[in-house]
N, C-alpha and C positions, 0 to 999 in steps of 0.2 A: 654514894652518887655515883665519883667515879670507878668502882671497883664494879659495881655491877654492870656499866657501859662496858669495860673491859672483859669481864666476864659472858656477857653476852658479843660481844666481840669474837672473842676466842669458842664460845660456843659455836657462832654465828663460820665461822672458818671451818671448823672441825667439820659441824653438822656438810660441810659444800664438799668437804676431803672424804667422806664417806659416803656422801654422795654423786660423788666424782669417781671413788671404788665402786660401789656399784655399777656404774652407766660403764666402765671400761672392763667389768668381767661382766656385763652383759655382751656390752661390742663383744669381747674376745669371745663369749659363747655362740652369737646371733657367727661370726666368722668361721667358730669352729663347725657350727653346721652346714652354715654356703659351702667349705673346703669337705663334706662327710658327702654333703649331696652332691656337689660336682665329682666327689673319687667313687659313686655309688652311677654316675650318669655317666660316666669314665667307663665306669667298671662292664654298663650294660651295653653298651657300645662298641666295646673290645670284642665282648662273648656276641656279639649281634654279627659283627666282621669277621668273626672265627669261626663261627655260622656259615656264613654267607659262604666263605673261603673254602671250609667244609666240605659242601655241598659244593660247590664248583669243583673240588677236586673229587670228590667221589662220582661224579655225574663225568667227568671228566669234559 
């Protein structure tokens, strides 16, 4: 009986550990995607500013 309880507790802890690991991985993935989107936004903004600046220089 005691062994079963200990086993269940260990299983529960392991389960939450795996769950925590998964959510952490998911968080990292979301963070990575957000960073990537931010980078893409900054890049497009940079290109837009570069074009506007280029047009201004070209037209004087």
